[in-house]
C-alpha positions in Angstrom: -4.3 -38.8 9.7 -3.7 -37.8 5.7 -4.4 -34.0 5.0 -5.4 -33.1 1.6 -6.6 -30.4 -0.8 -9.2 -30.8 -3.6 -8.4 -29.4 -7.1 -11.5 -29.1 -9.3 -11.5 -27.2 -13.0 -13.7 -27.0 -16.2 -12.8 -25.8 -19.2 -15.2 -23.3 -20.6 -17.8 -20.8 -19.9 -20.2 -23.0 -21.8 -20.0 -25.5 -18.8 -21.9 -24.9 -15.6 -21.1 -24.5 -12.2 -22.8 -27.9 -11.5 -19.6 -29.5 -13.0 -17.5 -28.3 -9.9 -19.9 -29.1 -7.3 -19.9 -32.7 -8.9 -16.3 -32.8 -8.8 -16.4 -31.6 -5.1 -19.0 -34.1 -4.0 -17.2 -37.3 -5.6 -13.7 -36.1 -3.9 -15.1 -35.3 -0.8 -16.8 -38.6 -0.7 -13.5 -40.3 -1.6 -11.6 -38.5 1.4 -14.6 -39.5 3.8 -14.4 -43.2 2.8 -10.6 -43.2 3.1 -10.1 -41.0 6.5 -8.6 -38.1 4.6 -9.1 -34.5 6.2 -9.7 -31.9 3.5 -8.1 -28.6 4.2 -9.0 -26.2 1.2 -10.6 -26.3 -2.3 -8.5 -25.0 -5.2 -11.1 -24.2 -8.1 -10.2 -22.9 -11.6 -13.5 -22.1 -13.8 -13.1 -21.6 -17.5 -9.6 -22.8 -18.0 -8.2 -25.3 -20.2 -5.7 -27.9 -18.8 -3.8 -27.8 -22.1 -1.9 -25.0 -20.3 -0.5 -24.6 -16.7 -1.6 -20.7 -16.8 -4.4 -21.4 -14.4 -4.3 -19.1 -11.1 -5.7 -21.4 -8.3 -3.4 -24.5 -9.9 -0.6 -22.3 -9.5 -1.4 -21.2 -6.0 -1.8 -25.0 -4.9 1.7 -25.9 -6.5 2.9 -22.9 -4.5 1.4 -23.7 -1.3 2.6 -27.6 -1.6 5.8 -26.3 -0.5 4.7 -25.1 2.9 4.1 -29.1 3.4 0.7 -28.5 5.1 -1.2 -31.3 3.1 0.0 -34.7 1.8 -2.5 -35.1 -1.3 -4.0 -33.5 -4.2 -7.6 -35.2 -4.7 -9.0 -34.6 -8.2 -12.2 -36.0 -9.8 -10.1 -37.3 -12.8 -6.3 -37.2 -13.9 -7.7 -35.2 -16.8 -8.6 -32.3 -14.4 -5.1 -31.7 -13.3 -3.4 -31.7 -16.9 -4.1 -32.6 -20.2 -0.4 -32.1 -21.2 1.9 -35.0 -20.3 4.8 -32.5 -20.1 3.1 -30.3 -17.5 1.6 -33.5 -15.7 4.9 -34.8 -15.2 6.7 -31.4 -14.4 3.9 -30.7 -11.7 3.9 -34.2 -10.2 7.8 -33.9 -9.9 7.1 -30.7 -7.9 4.7 -31.8 -5.6 6.5 -35.1 -4.9 9.5 -33.1 -3.8 7.2 -31.5 -1.5 5.8 -34.7 -0.3 2.3 -34.5 -1.9 0.8 -37.1 -4.0 -1.7 -36.5 -6.7 -4.8 -39.2 -6.3 -7.7 -39.6 -8.5 -11.2 -40.1 -6.8 -12.8 -42.1 -9.8 -9.9 -43.7 -11.5 -8.5 -46.8 -9.4 -4.6 -46.7 -9.8 -2.4 -49.0 -8.0 1.2 -47.9 -6.2 2.7 -50.5 -8.0 4.7 -50.8 -11.4 1.4 -51.5 -13.4 -0.1 -48.3 -11.8 2.6 -46.3 -13.5 1.8 -47.5 -16.9 -2.2 -47.2 -15.9 -1.7 -43.5 -15.3 0.6 -42.9 -18.4 -2.1 -44.2 -20.3 -4.7 -42.0 -18.9 -2.6 -38.8 -19.2 -1.6 -39.8 -22.8 -5.5 -40.5 -23.7 -6.5 -37.1 -22.2 -4.1 -35.2 -24.1 -5.3 -37.1 -27.2 -8.7 -36.3 -26.5 -8.0 -32.5 -25.9 -6.1 -32.3 -29.2 -8.7 -34.3 -31.3 -11.7 -32.3 -29.6 -9.7 -29.1 -30.6 -9.3 -30.2 -34.1 -12.8 -31.0 -34.6 -14.0 -27.9 -32.9 -11.8 -25.9 -35.5 -12.9 -28.2 -38.4 -16.5 -27.3 -37.6 -16.0 -23.7 -37.0 -14.1 -23.3 -40.1 -16.9 -24.8 -42.1 -19.6 -22.5 -40.6 -17.3 -19.6 -41.3 -17.2 -20.6 -44.9 -20.9 -20.4 -44.9 -20.7 -17.0 -42.8 -22.6 -18.6 -40.0 -22.4 -17.5 -36.3 -19.6 -19.0 -34.5 -20.4 -17.9 -31.0 -18.7 -15.2 -29.4 -20.0 -11.8 -28.5 -22.8 -10.6 -30.8 -22.2 -7.0 -31.9 -24.9 -4.6 -31.3 -27.2 -4.1 -34.3 -27.3 -7.8 -35.2 -29.4 -10.8 -34.3 -29.0 -14.7 -35.3 -31.8 -16.5 -37.1 -32.8 -20.0 -36.6 -30.0 -20.9 -39.4 -27.2 -19.4 -37.2 -26.9 -16.5 -39.6 -26.4 -12.9 -38.9 -29.4 -10.5 -39.5 -30.0 -6.9 -38.7 -31.6 -6.2 -35.6 -34.5 -3.6 -36.3 -34.3 -1.8 -32.7 -30.6 -1.5 -32.3 -29.0 -1.2 -35.9 -30.4 2.3 -36.4 -28.6 3.3 -33.3 -25.3 2.0 -34.5 -25.4 3.7 -37.8 -26.5 6.9 -35.8 -23.3 6.5 -33.8 -21.1 6.3 -36.5 -22.8 9.5 -38.4 -22.6 11.7 -35.1 -18.7 10.7 -34.5 -18.1 11.5 -38.4 -19.8 15.0 -37.4 -17.6 15.9 -34.4 -19.3 14.1 -31.1 -16.7 12.3 -28.9 -16.9 9.1 -27.9 -18.2 10.1 -24.3 -21.0 12.0 -25.9 -22.0 8.9 -28.1 -21.7 6.8 -25.0 -24.1 8.9 -22.9 -26.6 9.3 -26.0 -26.7 5.3 -26.3 -27.0 4.7 -22.8 -30.0 7.7 -22.6 -31.7 5.6 -25.4 -31.4 2.1 -23.6 -28.8 0.5 -25.9 -27.1 -2.2 -23.9 -24.2 -4.2 -24.6 -24.7 -8.3 -25.0 -24.8 -8.8 -21.6 -27.6 -6.3 -20.7 -25.2 -3.7 -19.3 -24.9 0.0 -20.1 -22.1 1.1 -22.9 -18.8 2.1 -21.5 -16.3 4.4 -23.5 -14.3 1.3 -24.4 -17.7 0.0 -25.6 -17.9 2.8 -28.2 -14.5 2.7 -29.1 -14.8 -1.0 -30.0 -18.1 -0.3 -31.6 -16.6 2.1 -34.0 -13.6 -0.1 -35.1 -15.8 -3.2 -36.0 -15.3 -4.2 -39.5 -18.5 -6.2 -39.2 -20.9 -3.1 -39.4 -19.5 -3.1 -43.1 -20.5 -6.6 -43.9 -17.1 -8.0 -43.5 -17.2 -11.5 -41.8 -13.8 -13.0 -40.1 -12.9 -16.0 -38.8 -9.0 -17.1 -38.2 -7.6 -16.5 -41.6 -11.0 -16.2 -43.2 -12.2 -12.9 -44.6 -15.5 -12.8 -46.3 -16.5 -9.2 -47.6 -20.3 -8.7 -48.1 -20.4 -12.2 -45.7 -23.0 -10.7 -43.6 -25.7 -7.6 -43.8 -24.0 -4.3 -43.8 -25.2 -1.4 -41.2 -22.6 1.4 -42.1 -21.9 2.2 -45.7 -18.2 1.9 -46.6 -17.5 5.7 -47.2 -18.8 6.4 -43.9 -16.7 3.9 -41.8 -13.6 5.0 -43.7 -14.1 8.6 -42.5 -14.9 7.7 -39.0 -11.4 5.5 -38.9 -9.5 8.4 -40.5 -11.0 10.6 -37.6 -10.3 8.0 -34.9 -6.5 7.8 -35.7 -6.3 11.5 -36.1 -7.7 12.1 -32.6 -5.5 9.4 -31.3 -2.3 11.2 -32.0 -4.1 14.6 -30.6 -3.9 15.3 -26.9 -6.4 13.0 -25.4 -8.9 15.3 -23.1 -10.1 12.7 -20.7 -6.6 11.9 -19.8 -6.0 15.6 -18.7 -6.4 15.2 -15.0 -4.4 11.8 -14.9 -1.4 14.2 -15.5 -1.8 15.8 -12.1 -0.3 12.8 -9.9 -1.2 14.3 -6.8 -4.9 14.5 -7.5 -6.9 13.6 -4.1 -4.0 13.5 -2.0 -3.0 17.2 -1.9 -4.4 19.5 0.9 -4.4 22.8 1.7 -2.6 23.5 5.1 -4.9 26.3 6.1 -8.4 25.5 5.3 -8.1 21.4 4.5 -9.6 21.6 1.1 -8.4 19.9 -1.8 -5.6 21.3 -4.0 -6.9 20.6 -7.5 -5.1 20.9 -11.3 -5.2 24.1 -13.1 -3.5 25.3 -16.3 -3.2 28.7 -17.9 -1.4 30.2 -21.2 0.9 33.0 -20.4 1.5 36.0 -23.1 4.2 34.1 -24.5 1.9 31.3 -25.4 3.4 28.8 -23.0 1.2 26.6 -20.8 1.6 26.6 -17.1 0.2 24.0 -14.8 -0.6 24.6 -11.1 -2.1 23.0 -8.2 -4.6 25.5 -6.4 -6.9 25.3 -3.5 -10.5 24.6 -4.1 -11.7 27.2 -1.7 -9.8 29.7 -3.3 -11.0 28.9 -6.9 -14.3 28.8 -5.9 -14.4 31.7 -3.5 -16.0 29.8 -0.6 -13.6 31.0 2.2 -11.0 33.5 2.5 -8.1 31.0 2.3 -5.1 33.0 1.1 -3.4 29.8 -0.1 -1.3 30.5 -3.0 -1.1 28.1 -6.2 2.1 26.1 -6.5 3.7 25.0 -9.8 2.8 21.3 -10.6 6.4 20.1 -11.7 7.9 21.6 -8.4 5.4 20.0 -5.9 5.4 16.4 -7.6 9.4 16.4 -7.6 9.4 17.8 -3.9 7.1 14.7 -3.4 8.6 12.1 -5.3 12.2 13.1 -3.9 11.2 13.3 -0.3 9.5 9.7 -1.0 12.7 8.6 -2.3 14.7 9.6 0.3 12.4 7.8 2.7 12.6 4.5 0.9 16.6 4.9 0.6 16.7 5.2 4.7 17.3 1.6 5.7 15.9 2.6 9.6 12.7 3.5 8.0 12.3 0.5 5.9 12.8 -1.5 9.2 10.2 0.3 11.0 7.9 -0.2 8.2 8.3 -4.2 7.9 8.1 -4.1 11.8 4.7 -2.6 11.6 3.4 -4.5 8.8 4.6 -7.9 10.7 2.8 -6.7 13.6 -0.2 -5.8 11.8 -0.2 -9.0 9.9 -0.3 -10.9 13.1 -2.9 -8.9 14.8 -5.2 -9.3 11.6 -5.2 -13.0 12.1 -6.7 -13.7 15.4 -7.6 -17.3 15.1 -3.9 -18.7 14.2 -2.1 -17.4 17.4 -5.0 -18.8 19.4 -4.9 -22.5 17.6 -1.1 -22.4 18.0 -1.5 -21.7 21.8 -4.0 -24.4 22.1 -1.7 -26.7 20.6 1.0 -26.0 22.8 -1.0 -26.3 25.7 -2.7 -29.7 24.2 1.0 -31.0 23.3 2.0 -30.4 27.2 -1.0 -32.3 28.3 0.0 -35.0 26.2 3.4 -35.1 27.3 2.1 -35.1 31.2 0.0 -38.0 30.5 2.8 -40.1 28.9 5.1 -39.2 31.6 2.4 -40.4 34.3 1.7 -43.6 32.1 6.0 -44.2 32.4 5.5 -43.9 36.2 2.9 -46.6 36.4 -0.1 -44.7 36.4 -2.8 -46.0 34.2 -6.6 -46.5 34.2 -9.3 -46.3 31.9 -10.0 -43.0 32.3 -6.2 -42.2 31.5 -6.5 -44.0 28.3 -9.6 -42.1 27.4 -8.1 -38.7 28.2 -5.1 -39.6 26.1 -7.2 -40.5 23.2 -9.1 -37.3 23.5 -6.1 -35.2 23.9 -4.7 -36.6 20.5 -7.7 -36.4 19.0 -7.6 -32.6 19.7 -4.1 -32.1 18.7 -5.2 -33.4 15.0 -8.1 -31.1 14.8 -5.9 -28.1 16.0 -3.1 -29.2 13.7 -5.9 -29.4 10.7 -7.3 -25.6 11.8 -3.6 -24.3 11.5 -3.0 -25.9 8.4 -6.3 -24.4 7.3 -5.4 -20.7 8.6 -2.0 -20.9 7.0 -3.4 -21.8 3.5 -6.1 -19.5 3.7 -4.2 -16.6 5.0 -0.6 -17.1 4.0 2.1 -15.3 6.1 4.4 -13.1 4.2 7.8 -13.1 5.8 9.8 -10.1 6.7 12.5 -10.9 4.4 10.0 -10.7 1.3 8.6 -7.5 2.4 12.0 -6.1 2.9 12.9 -7.4 -0.6 9.7 -5.8 -2.2 10.3 -2.4 -0.5 13.8 -2.3 -1.9 12.8 -2.9 -5.5 11.1 0.8 -5.3 14.5 2.4 -4.9 15.2 1.1 -8.6 12.3 3.2 -10.0 13.3 5.5 -12.5 11.4 8.8 -11.2 11.8 10.5 -14.5 8.8 8.2 -15.8 5.7 9.1 -15.2 4.4 5.6 -14.7 7.1 4.8 -12.3 6.3 8.5 -10.6 2.5 7.6 -10.0 3.5 3.9 -8.8 5.7 5.6 -6.0 2.9 8.1 -5.0 -0.2 5.8 -5.1 1.7 3.1 -3.0 3.4 5.3 -0.3 1.6 8.7 -0.1 -1.3 9.1 2.3 -2.0 12.7 2.2 0.0 15.9 1.8 -1.1 19.4 3.6 0.7 22.2 2.0 1.4 25.8 3.5 3.3 28.5 2.0 6.5 28.0 4.0 6.1 24.0 4.5 4.5 21.0 3.9 3.4 17.7 5.8 3.6 14.5 4.2 2.2 11.4 5.5 3.4 7.9 4.5 1.1 4.7 4.2 2.4 1.7 5.7 -0.7 -0.5 5.1 -3.0 -0.6 1.7 -6.1 1.2 2.3 -5.0 3.2 5.4 -8.0 6.1 5.6 -6.5 9.5 4.4 -5.3 11.6 7.5 -8.0 14.3 8.0 -7.3 18.2 8.5 -8.3 17.8 12.5 -5.9 14.6 12.7 -3.0 17.0 11.1 -3.7 19.6 13.8 -4.0 17.6 16.6 -0.6 16.1 16.0 1.1 19.3 15.1 -0.2 20.7 18.2 1.5 17.8 20.4 5.0 19.0 18.6 7.4 20.3 20.9 8.9 23.8 19.9 12.1 23.2 18.4 11.2 19.9 16.7 12.0 18.7 13.4 8.9 20.2 11.7 10.9 22.8 9.4 13.9 20.1 8.5 13.7 17.2 6.4 15.4 14.6 8.8 14.5 10.9 9.5 10.6 10.8 9.8 9.1 10.7 13.3 6.5 8.0 13.9 3.0 9.8 14.4 0.3 9.3 17.0 -2.3 8.7 13.9 -2.0 4.9 12.9 -0.9 4.0 9.5 1.3 7.1 8.7 4.6 8.6 9.1 4.7 12.7 9.7 7.7 14.3 7.6 7.3 17.8 7.4 9.4 20.2 5.1 
């Protein structure tokens, strides 16, 4: 039985989901008519076929190398590609993997004339796409010369009249002007965002405004009446909301604030935030800074209980640079230990096998079915052939086909990552430049589960699975209680596997 996948696509947000449903329906009908089993649907929404940069399309091409399906069914060939180069390139790749592209609505024979017809259809699709693009650009250019609305996100403060021209929105335009005035007078973008949200001002999708929304609003030159489309710029092409001098003052102030230290990024500088805990009371250690008598600013991590005087915890503050350097160094030591990498990969492979409960079951049932078929064939070779024998063999063959289909679907839906790839991925972390903040943050976010800090030692727990629950203070005390006297708790030897799932204990 032929196995196939369906690829469906539409080009822009102007098209509807019903377009996909119609493609799937006709492709499914084609498959049923020809006795083809459908394993999976690959769907790209709002992606043009003029480019191959389509997520599900690329996933389909990659999955074809697994040789789990024999055919890609599309509604029309222009769903697959509207570029002859991409079409030929990816069809060649699929052909090498034993996969053929078939149109559900275009009858193309397998002979020489079919090759010509397919080339003509692909050439027409490319021509149609290029011609349509030219017509759309030409029409939008004409609109732009008349300063008419050309689609896209409508800025707050404007509305479109029946002639597709910009007009001031009497309800929201005063808020835009007030936002510019407030920023020029010293208000922050966060304060302006909160003020606009408190007054019910929404974006074009009816959602609350964000920090980035306010930043974009204050930079938008349409508010001084400037109409822009591609290389067409029309000063005073639309009604202005903000005076030119006020707009210029806001731009100057934004540029000045951009070069100043960002207040809203201060917390991001503390890389161990939410991962660093007090070893005595279990509370978070949060970032804190202070200025010495020499004028130098010093950064620390301090126990929240001590800071807010909730308990009598005696944990001393620790220097930010010292603790972060120590954690990064220990993490890199862990990653450079081949024994540890092998242990992590082994646990990941075991976890991957346990997460997919259906695939092992189907594979076991397939082995049992194949054994039963082999026994039936041996019986037939020995002359044992009855009506029930024939019926039973047909039933087993059907069961085998169904199980093979289930297995193929599971492998497509939940692709298995090989141990070699996991090892390669983990080894790439060894090449990180730990002097760069982004690399340090990536290292900590990926591998550090939690750190419990004492005055004389610390306990680091490493993740081996994304999303592992952070180890609790009670878990830590229970695990430490099971350690024997004279263990490696006060030295930095290879990590010991913990009783708590998902972590390594590594103490210093």
